[in-house]
N, C-alpha and C positions, 0 to 999 in steps of 0.2 A: 796333325799337319803343323809344321813349324811356322811361326809368325813371319820368319824371314821369307818363306815362300810366298805369302800374301803380299809382302812388301815388294818382292821381285815382280809378282804379277801386276801390281799397281804401276810400278815403273815401266814395265813392258807395255802395259795398256796405254800409258801416256805416250810412249814412243810410237805405238801403232797409230794413235789418233793424230799425232804430230806429222807423221811421215806418209800416211796412206795415200793422200791425194796430191802430194808433191812428188816430183820425179826423182826420188832418191832411193826407192825400194824399202818399203816398210818391213817386208819379210826379211830382207837382208839385214836390216838394222836389228830386228828382233832376234834373229838367229845368232848373230854375232854377240849381241848383248847377253842373250841367254847362255851362250857358250862360255863367256868369261864370268858370268854370275854363277855358273854351275846349275842353271835352271833346266830341269828335265820335265817335259810334259808328256802325258800318256799318249803314245802314238803320234807325237808332234801335232796333236790336235789343237792345243791352246793357240798356237801361232796362226791358225786358220780361223778357228771359231770366234775369236775376239774381233775379227774383221766385220762381223755383223754389227757391232757397235758403231763402226765408222759408216756403215750403210744406213743405219738409222739416223745418223747425223745428216746425211744427204736428204733423206726423206723428210726430216723436220725442216730443213732450210728451204727445200724445194717443194714443200707440200702443196701450196696453192697451184703451182705450175703443173705438178703431177696430177692433181685432182682435175685440172682443166683438160689435160690430155686424156684422162680416163673418161670424162664425161663426153668429150667430143669424138672419141675413137670410133664409135659405131657408125657415125654419119659423115665425118669430115675427112676428105681424101688426103689433105696435107698432113693431118695427124696420123693417119694410117701409113702414109709414106715414111714419116719419121720413125714410128714404132717399128715398121718393117726394116728400116735401116739399122736400128739398134739391134734387132734380132739377127740380122745378117752379119753384123760386126761381131756379135757374141758367138756365133756358130763355130768358127774355127777353134777358139779356145775351149769351147764345150767338148768338142770331139777329142782334141789332143789331150786336154786335161783328164778326161775319163780314161783314155787308153794308157796314158803315161803316169797315172796317179801314184802307183806304188813305187815306180822308179824315182819320181820326183821326191817323195817323202823319205825313202830309205837311202838314197844315194846323194842326190843334189842337196837336200836339206842338211846332210851330215858332212858337208865339205866346206869348212870355213874359208880355205884358201881360194876356192872357186868364187865364193861370195865377194871376197875382197877384190879379186880380179875383175869381176863384172861391175862392181861399184866404180872402180877406176876407169875402165873402158867406157862405161856408160857416161861418166862425167866428161870424158874427153869428147864423146859424141855430142853431148848437150852443149858444150862450149862451142864446138864447130857449127852446129845448127843455129845457135843463138847469134853467132857473128856472120853467118852466111846471109847475103842479101837476097832473101826470099821475096817473091812477088805473089802474095796471097790472092787467090781467085775466089775463095769461099769464106764467108764470115757468118753464115747462118746455119747452125747445126741441123735445122729441120729441112734444109734444102741441099745437103751434100748429094752429089751423084752417087749412084749405087756402087760404082767402082771405088769411090773414096771410102764409103762405109766398109766394104769388103776389105780393102787394103789396110785400113786401120785395124780391123779384126785380125788380119794376118800378122801385123806388127805386134799385136797384143800377145800372140803366142810366144814371143821371145821372153815374156815375163815368166814362163814356166821355169826358167833358170833363175834361182834366187839371187838377188843382187842386181838384176836387170831393171826391175821396176815396171809394174803394170801401167801406172800412169805415165812413166817416162817413155815406155815403148809406144803407147797410143798417141802421146803428144808429139813425139818425134815423127812417128809415122804420118800423123795428120799434117804436120808442117811440111814434110817432104811431098805430100800429096796435094799441097796447095791451099791449106787453110791458114787463117791468121792465128796469132798466139792465143787470144782470148777464147775463140770458139774451140780451138784444139783442147784447151783445158776444160772447157765446159762439156764438150762431148765426152771427154774422159770420165767426168762425173756420172753422166747418164749411162755410159757403157759399164761402169763399175757396178751398177745395181744388179743386172742379171748375172754378171760374171762372178761377183763375190757371193751373191745368194746361192748360185750354183755350186761354187767351191765349198761354201758352208754346208749345204745339204749333202754333197758327196762325201765330205770328210766326216760328217756326223754319222752317215750311213756306214762308211768303211770302219769306223772306230766304235760302232754301237756295242760290240761285245767286250770291249776292254775299258771303256770309260765307266767310272764308278761315281757314287755320290760324293766321294772325297774330292773328286776333280771339280765339282760344281762351284764351290766358293772361289777357287783359283780362276776359273774361266769367267765367272760373274764379275770378279774384281777387275780383270783385264778388260772385259766387255764394257763395263761402266766407265772406266777411265778413258777408253778409246772413244766412246761416244761424246763425252763432254769436250775433250780436246779437239776432236775432229769438227765439231760444230763451228768453233772459232776459225779453224783452218779453212774450211769450205767458204765461209763468209768473206774471208779476206784475200783468198788466193787469186781470184780472177782479176781484181783491180791491181794486185801486185805484178802479175805477169804481163798485164797490158802495159804497164809503165816501165818495168825493169827487165822483162824477159826472163830467161832461164839460166843465165850465167852463174848466179849465186848457187843454184842447186848443183850445177856442174862442179864447181869448186868444193862444195859440201861433200859430194860423192867421192871425189878424189881424196880429200882429207880423211874421210872415214875409212876408205879402203886402205890407204897407206898406214893409218893408225892401226888398223886391223892386222896388217902384215907385220908391223912392228911388235904388236902384242903377241901374235902367234910365235914370232921368233923368240920372244923373251920368255913366254910362259907355256906355249904350246896350245 
């Protein structure tokens, strides 16, 4: 295994941790960066499996709250309602992700121009939503109506297209359905847990026959880097979006998408 591959995995892991929970599409960034670095992972598994590092970051930051939910779940109706809402929001992506897995990995993941396009379009949508005078009706993620939970879950399905962004889709969907900016980002964190664990398990199962021991150091490097960086992102993101909104991420997406188009034109 070339040392450069480990270095690439480290860089991509940092990129995953930095971008997973902000609405800029971590998968889009990693696929584009991997394309130009010449990084090839077995079955495109690396790009999905290292997301578990970002999930562990959420678990570490929200451990006390998650433990409280677990303890109160058997007896507390409000907790049962919230967990039911998360599962309802998770369901659409679970179904579509399972049915379309092979198409996503073999076609959509292999189309850099599509990723650049969705990055730019998603950035424009973020700028529009951020400037639109929304009147939020819901600011407590544990008390969203069922229709809001389901609607956010349907919006999350857009993230099957790389470059769209899972967090971006859920946040925009939540805002359009009447939530405030802070709770939209917070619910995106909670919805990420079953969604990304499910994606991890499915991808590991699908690639079980082609992954080898030689792949483990690369995946482990990206996993560890994603965890460390994501911890800092999760801790700071809610306060940032509460004060400054999502415009910065919209411009970020547009800049990366246009830079990707330029690089594709120059180097292919």
